[in-house]
N, C-alpha and C positions, 0 to 999 in steps of 0.2 A: 832492571834487574838482571843483575849476572849471572851469567850461566855456571853454576856449580864447576870446579877445577878450572874454568876456562878452558873446556877442550871444544872441539869441535862439536861433539854427540850433545854438547849442555845448549852450544847456543840454539843449534836444532831445536832440542825440547824446548829453550826458551820460547822458538817460534811460534810453535804447536799451543804453547799457551797464551804465546798475544792473539794467536787465532780463537781461541777459547772466549778470552775477555773480550774481542770486538773491538781488537784496537785499531788508533787511525793509521795510514801506513806509513807515518811520519816514524814512528816506535821500530819499525823492522829496518828503515834505513839505517837509525840509530846503534839498532844491535849488529851489525856489517861495520861501524865506522867502531865499533867498541872493539869488533874480534879484529881488523885492521891495526888500532892502539896495543890490542895485547900482543901482538905479533907474531898472529898466523901467516902461515905458508902462503903462497897463490894458488897451490891448488888447495888448500882448504878455502880460502879469498872465494875461488870460482865456485868450488861447491855450495861454499855457505850464499851467495848470490842466487844461484840455481834455488835454492832452498826458498831462499824469500821471493821470489821470482813466483814460484808454487803454491808458496804461502800467501801472497798477494791475489792468484788467480781463484783459489782456493775463497780466499774475501770476498770478492768479487763476484763469485756466485752464488756463495751466501747472499748478497747484497739483490743483486737480482732476483732469485728466491722471495725475499722478503715482499721485494716488489710488486713481482707478480703474485704474490701472498696477498699484499696491499689492495693491489689493483679488482681481483678476484672479488676480496672482501666488497671494495666498494662497488665492483658489478652485481653482488649480489645485491648490498641495499639498493642498487639502481632498478632490479630488475623487481624488488618487492615496491618499490615508489611507482612503477610504472602500472603494477596492479593496480591502483589505486582508482576509482572514477574521475575520471578527467574529460572534458570537452577538448576536441581537436586543440583548439589554441593551445591553451592550457596546457596539455600532454607536451607539447612542442617545446615549449617553453624551459621544462622540466626535462626533456632531453638535452637540449643544447644547454643548460647548465649541468649538468652531469658529465657531459661528454666533455667541456672546460676542467672542470676539477677534475677529472678520473687522471688525465696527465699533468695537469699543473698547468697547462697552456694557457694564453692569453685571451683569444674569442675562439666561437665556435657558432653556428650557423645552419640551421637545415632550409633545404628549396625540395619543392613540390613538385611537379612535373604536370602541366596541363598538356592534357594530347588535343582538346579543342581550338587552344590559343597556339599550340606548336611551342610553346616558353615554361621557361622552369620560375616559379617565383619563390623568393624567402618567406616564408610562412613566419617564422621565429629567429633570432639572433639573441646571445650571450656576450657580451661584454666587447659589444662595437663602439666606436666612437659616435658615428657619426654616416658614414658611408653606406655600407648594409644595412637595412632599413627591412620591416617587415613592406614587402610589396613591391620592392626591390626585382627588377625584372633581368634572369641571367641569361644572356645572349647564350644560344645553341654552336656549339660548333669549336667553341675555344675554353682554356683554362683548364684546372685538372679534373671537374666536373663532368666533362666529353668523356675522357676515355675510364673513366672511372665507370661510367654507365654502360658505355659501349663494350667493356670486357668484363661488366658485370663484376670487379673485383677491386680492391682499394689502390689507390694511386697517390705518392708523396711528393713533394719535392722538399729538398733543405733550403733552396733560395730563388723563392717563387720568380722574382724579376729576371733573375741571372741566368737561371735555367732554359736549355731551349731544345731541350729532351720532349715539349710537348706545343703545340697550335697555342700560341696566344691570342687574347682577345682584346684589343682599347680599351673597352670599356670596362672588362674586367681589370686590366692594368690599373687603367688609372683610379679603381676603386681600392683593390690592395695597397698600390701608392698611398693613397691618401689615409687608408688605413694604416700605414708602416707595417705590413706584415712582410713575413719572410717565408719561413717554414709552415708549408700546407697540406693536409690530408685530405682524402676526398675518399670516404666508403658511401656504397651506393647501399639504399634500402629497398629492400626486396621481397616480394610475393611473388609466391611461386616460380614462374620464369621470367616473370618483369620487371623490371626497374621502377620505380614510381616516384623515387628522390634521392637526394645526397645530402650525406650529413658531411659538414667540414669541420675540422680543427685547425685552428692554426696559432703561429707564433710570431713572436713578435723579433724574436732573435733566428739567427743560423741553425738547424738543428735536425739532426740527423735520426729520423724515426727510426726505432729496434723493432724487431720481428717480435717480440712479445707486445709492446707498444699497439704494433699495428694489429695482430692477432685481437688484443683488448679491444681495441674500436669497433672489429669486426663484430666482435660477439655483441659489444653495446649498440652496434645498428641492427642485428638480428634483433634484437632485442624492441630496439626501440621501433622495427619493421611490424612486427606482432602485434605490440603495443599500438601502433597508428590504425593498423588493417581492422585491430578489433573495434577501437576508438568510434571510426568511421563508420562499420559496420551498426552498431550500436548505437552511432546518430541516424542511420538510415531508419533502421527499426522505432526509434522515436519519434521521427519525421511519420512512419506509415501509420502509428499508433496514433498519432497525434490529429492525422489526415481522416482514420477509420473513426478515431473522436467525432471529427468535426462533421464526418458526411453522416454516421450515426446522427446529430444532434440537428442536421439538418435534414434526415431523412424523418424525426420525429416532428420539428418545425412544419416539414413540408404534410407532414399528415394531419396535424391540428390545424393550418393554412385548409387543407383539403374540408375538414367539417366544419369550418368558418365560413368560408363558401358556399358548402351545399349548407346550413343553418341559412344562414344570410338570404340567400335564392330563393331557398322554399317559404322563409317569413315574407321576400315580396311576390312571390306567385301568390300566397296566400293573400297579401292584402289587395292585390286585384280582383282574383277570386268574390273577394268580399265586397268590393264594391269601389274600394278608395278611389282615390283621382288621381291623376297625372301627378299634381302638385304636393299632395302625400306621401305619393311613391316616390317623388324626387326627395323630397326630404328626410325619407326614412335611409335613402341609397347614401346620401351627402355626407349623414353621420356615421356611416360603416366608411365611406372614403376619408373623412375627416379633411372635408374640403366642401367647396362651393359646386352647385351645377345647374347645367343649364341645358332642358331640350328646344332644339330648332328645329323648325319643320321647313320641308322642303322648299317654300319658296321665302325662305328666309328671316321667316314669323318666329318668335316664340312663342313656346307653347305654355312652357311652366321652367320655373328657374327658384331655387331656394332666395332668399332676402338678401344672403349676404353675396349671393355672384357680385363680381365689379364691374361696372359696366364705363362707359363713357357718354355721362353725361343723360343716361336712363333712355339713349337709343334705340326703336326697335324695339324695347320691352313690349309684352304680351300677357298673355295671362301665368299670373302665379308669380312674377316679376314687382320685385319690391322699387316705387316710385324712382329715386335718381339713381340705384344699385349700388349705394354706399355699402360698406359692410358694416353689421352691427355693431353699432356700442362705437364707431369710430365718428368723432366730431370734427368740427370746421378746423382748417391748419394744420391737421395729421396728414402725415405719407400715406396718401389714401392708393390703392393698386388700383389701375382704369385697364380695361379690355377695348379697345376700339374695335368698330365694326369691320373693317380691314383685315386686320387679323381674325377675326373671329371667322370673315367668310374665309380664308383662307385656309386656317384649319381645317374648317367643315370639307372645304373640297382635297385638304390632301389627305384626308380619312378614307372617304368616299374612294378615291383613287387608288390607295394601299388595301381597301377594305379592312382595317385592325386599327387599333387605337394609336394613334400618331401625336408628337408633341410638335405645338407650333416653334415655328424655325426662332421668332425671334420672341420679345415681349416678355410677360411673365411665364410662369410656368403655366402652362397652359396646353389640354390634353382634350384632344376630340373623339369621340367613337361612333362609326358609322351605329345607325339604327334601321334595321332592312329587315323585310315579309318574304324570303324567300331571296327573288331577283329585285321585289321592289324596294325603292327608298324611302322610307316612311321620314327620313330626317336625323339629327347629327344631336347626340347627348355628350355635349365639352363639359369638363372637370376641372376646376380651377385649385390647385394649393398652394401654401408656401415652398413646399418644397416636392421635390419628384419622387413621385408616385413607386412603392415594393413592386415587384413583380405579382406579389398574392394580389395586389391594388389593383392593378393594370388587367389582371383575371376578372375581379371583382367589378369592376367597369366595363367588362364585358357582356358580363350574366345581365349586368342592370340595360344595356342596350338591350337586351333580347328580351328583359321582363318589359321594355318601355315599348316594345316594336307589339305585345302580344295587347298592351293594354292599348294602344292606337286601333290596333284589327279589332279588336272587342266594341271599339268606339263605335270606329268605321260600321262595325255591322249592326249594330243600335242604330247609327244614322241611317241604315238602309231599311232596318224596320221600321222605322216611323216615319222613313220615308212618304209612306203614303196619304198617312194623313197632313202631312205639312202639306205636299201637293196637292192636297185637298183644297187646303184654305189659299194655298197659293194662285190654284185656278182660279176659285171665286175672287182673289182681289184683281186679277187680270181680267176678268171676264164682267166686270162691274155687277156682281153678284145682285139680286135681290133682296137682300139679308140686308135689313139696318148696319152702318157703320159700328154701332155700341155693339152688335155682335159678333162683328167681324173681329174686332179688338180684342174681344174675349175670349173668343178661339185662340187667338195669336200670343193670346197672355196665356194661357193652359199649355203651349207651346214655347214658354219663356221665349217669346217674340214681343215688345213692348213698342205697338204701334205708334205710339205717341211720342217717342225719340224719333230723333231725325235719320231717318233712313236712304239710301242710292238703290237705284235700279241698275242692273252689268247685265245687258246684252250680249255674249260671246258666242260665233262661230270660230270653231276649230276648219283649219284648212288642212285636216289629214288625220289620222290616227283613228284609233277604235271608237266608235260612236259612245258603246258600253262603258269604255272604260272612263270615258270624259262626265257622263251620269253619273258613274259613282263616286268618283272624284267632287263633281258639285255637290253631290249628298253631304259628303264627309268635310265641305270646306264648309259650308252652309250653318251644319250642325256646330263646327269647331267654333263660330262667329256667330253664332243664335241667330241666324239668319233664315231663308226661304230659298229653294231652287226649284225650276221647274223645264221641263226638256218640252224646245219647241219646235217639233221637226228636227233640222239641223241645229238647232238653236239652244244655249243655254241661258236661260233667264235667271240674275240673282236678285233679292232683296239682302240688301246687306247694311248692318248699323254703320251711321256716320255721317258725315255732314259733306265730304268731298270728294265727289265722281270719280274724279280724275285719278287720285289715287288708291281708290278702289279697284277701277280699271286697270291699273298698271300692275295693282297686286295680283287681280286674276290672270292678268294675259300673262307672265312672267311664272304664275305655279302651274298654270293648268300647260304652257308650251313645254315646262319641263317634263308633264306626267306625258306627254300625248308624245314628246317629241317632235312636234309641228308647230308651226306658226297660230296664230289665233286673233282673231279680228275683234276687235271689242269698241261697243257704242255702249254709251252709258248718259244718266240723268238725274236731275236731284238735287237738293233733299228734299225728302215729303215726311209731314206728319201726322198726316191723317188716312185713313183706308182708302176716301173715296178718290185718292189722287194718285195712287198706287198707276192706275190703269192710265189715266193720260202720260204721267212722268214716262211708263215702259214704251205707251208707242213712241214719246218724244227720242228716248233711246235707242229704238228702233231704227228711226227716221236716221239718229246721228252713225248710225251702224251702215244703212243704206248710203249715203252720202259718204262715208271714206271708202266706201267700197268702189262709187263711181270715180272717184277721187284717183282711185288706182293704191292706194291704202292698204292695201290687204295685208295683215298682220301687226296693223298699230292698234292703237286706242283711240277713241275720240268723246269729246263731250260739246255741250253748245258753246261753249267758252272757247275751248280747240277750234274750232269750225269757225272763230269769226263770226263776219256778217252771214255765213252759212246758216250756222245758227241760229242766228236772230232769225233766219227764214223759217229756220223749220220748227225751232221752237213753238207750244203751243200759247206761252205765255210773253212774248216778244219782249226780253228782258233788254228794254232801249238803256236805262239806266247803267245796268250791266255791262252792256255792250260800248257804249260811252266810256265807262269808270276803266274798263280793260284797255281801249286804247288812247285816249289822252287826260287819262283823271289825272296822271302825276304834272300834267301842263296846269291844269285846271287848279290842284292845289296850290300850286306855286305861285300863280297870278292872285289867289286869294288870300294867301299867307304873305305874298311880299309886296302886292298890288303893282305888279309888275303886268304886261302886256303881249303875253309870250303866245296868248292862244291869237289873238290879234294877228299879232306876226306870222303864225304858222298860218293861218289863212290865206293873209295878204302873197305868202311865196308861194302856195298852191295856185292862186289866182294868175299869179304872173308868170306861169308856167316854170315855176323851180327857179326864177333867175332872181339874185337878194339885191343885185342891180335897181330892177325893175319895183320887188317889193317897197326896196327906201324908198323911190320914189312917192307909190301909193300910200305909205305911210308918212312921209316928208320928215324922215330923218337919213342922218347921213348911211350909207353902204357899212360902213365898219360897225355902227348899232346893230342891224340888223345880223350880219354875221358872227355877232358875239352873241344875241339873243339865238341864233342857231345851235351856235355852241352847246348853248345851255340845254335846251330842246332834244341833243342827242345825248345828253348826261341823263335829262329823265326820263327817253322812251327809249336810251340804248341805242347805239352804233348804227343798226340797219334800219332807221326807222322811216330812211329816202328807200328800202328795195321794194319792190314793185307790190307785193302783199302787203307788208306793214303799210304802205304808204296809202294803199287802195283805202285802208280800215280806217287809217287816220282820216283821209277825205270825207268818207263817210260818217264816220262820228262829228265831223267839223259840220257836215251836210243837218244830220239830227240837231245838232246841238243848238246851230241857228233857226231851225225847224220851232223846235219846242221854244226857241227864247219868241219869234215871231208869233206862235199862237199863245204867248203869256203863260206860258209854264213855269211855274215858280219852285217847285218843289225838291229843286236842285238835280245831279246829273246823275249819282249813286246813292242816294242817301245821307252822302255826306259833304259833298259836293253843291256848293250853291252855285245857281245857274251865272255865268259871264258872259256877257255881249261882245261876242265875236266881231263886231264891227266898227264899236264905239271908238 
């Protein structure tokens, strides 16, 4: 557009119109050139150029105002966006995106300071290529972030790598170089009087940030700090609410569990008061504990268990224990869980040592809880489960152990109450009552003692401890095993079901020693199957006890078999067959089965003064033959057969065997051995 009349005023008016039209700077330059072409004077051109500069300044001012208005508008939109409910990570992503777009830059990121670690971590980034990623540790002491944090004010550089006006850090420099960044601005994120993070914006070109841009980023950082603080507090409040809800839920669960524990405990106590036995009590408790249970006595004997309690080969099973110990419903070929005796014993010992339920250190999920009455140990309650029990189930296990203790103490009291009647019966058996055997057997049956079944007599002499405690224990032990007891001075006499006197004596010695805390010397004899044989067997057990004492075996156990030829002399029955069988029975069996001459070789060996060479001469065989036969004898009788004690019994058995043969005995050495000619 040409000015009207071509005057200077006309040109000036035209510039005002160009300003009103927001014309580009080139139009103003064109106007000056037109005036020069129209022949304007030098003074007019100078004044016209000054008017052009003022016009361009005004135009630039208008541009900055428009840019500021756009920035403020974007800032308002950002503030509105930051009021929405976000998680902290999502909020930081919104902040970085808005910061990058606000000034039209290439990249932005936020780092938050971790006071515990002493480092800043990048929590969100926008426009990054690869180097600055979430989780990147920003070193302290270098870069533009450190002066911004220290001064609590924005800090920027137009060309980061070329600027020496701040401390550089090699790690940060490498990241900046990798991302290709040039201009970087760092704005602190402040809350009250502390700085908890830094907002970064960057461009990949050299750029000088204008004051308006710095102010705009400062406002954005203030808004972001408020939003971050609000979101952090909200998340903390939500976490506290969640924790309170969990506490409330746990309290309700705990209350329900307490009611269930009380109900179950009351039910178990009612069962005890109603006369239920230990087996029924254990089964009911196992159903509540969702597992299998075993009650083991202080002597290692199982008192009761559920049918599905896993055992190894059924060893040590007692009353209430199911045969092989397999879980119900399991068949051959399945992977059946077994609990070996060693693990079981170790768990019982650990439970009494700790005084609370403990888990077996190895093997299956096995928990043991001590059963105690005051300071007295009554046994151990063992729980097996497919998985670990809950805290409530462990509490219930402790309550079940208390109930079992009550039942065992009640059984002991019952046994003591019946003790007088049972003691009178046993007294009559030991003293050869004038009553006929049938009447004695009938009295015994009324007390759940069947004298037609095999029984052994055990005589125990405590070597210390309270006699009254030993008598109380004997009453409970005899009642538990359906046997009888009698106190004879300082000795405890027991009539127990079974056909193995040695095993019975060992069990009595082990359990009574544990109860008293002192050794116990035990003599035993049997078995007997008639009432009139009890007295004779009792006298034999007494002689075994006396012989054991005379031999210095205090604290041990002995039967006629353990005493060897002394037992043969002490026994009323003089069981020669049994003695020969125990001493040289394997040799007799081998000769009978293999048609060998080991017995003859054995006698020649002793006759020749234990000389294999002279024995070979007497037998008319090679010395190597005798050596091989002696090796076979060692395999049959054991490696210690030539030790003085065993050699004496072997020689005595050989003499008895020779005497029986010479007297024409044909009945065999032990019922199943045929007499062999030792000199043929």
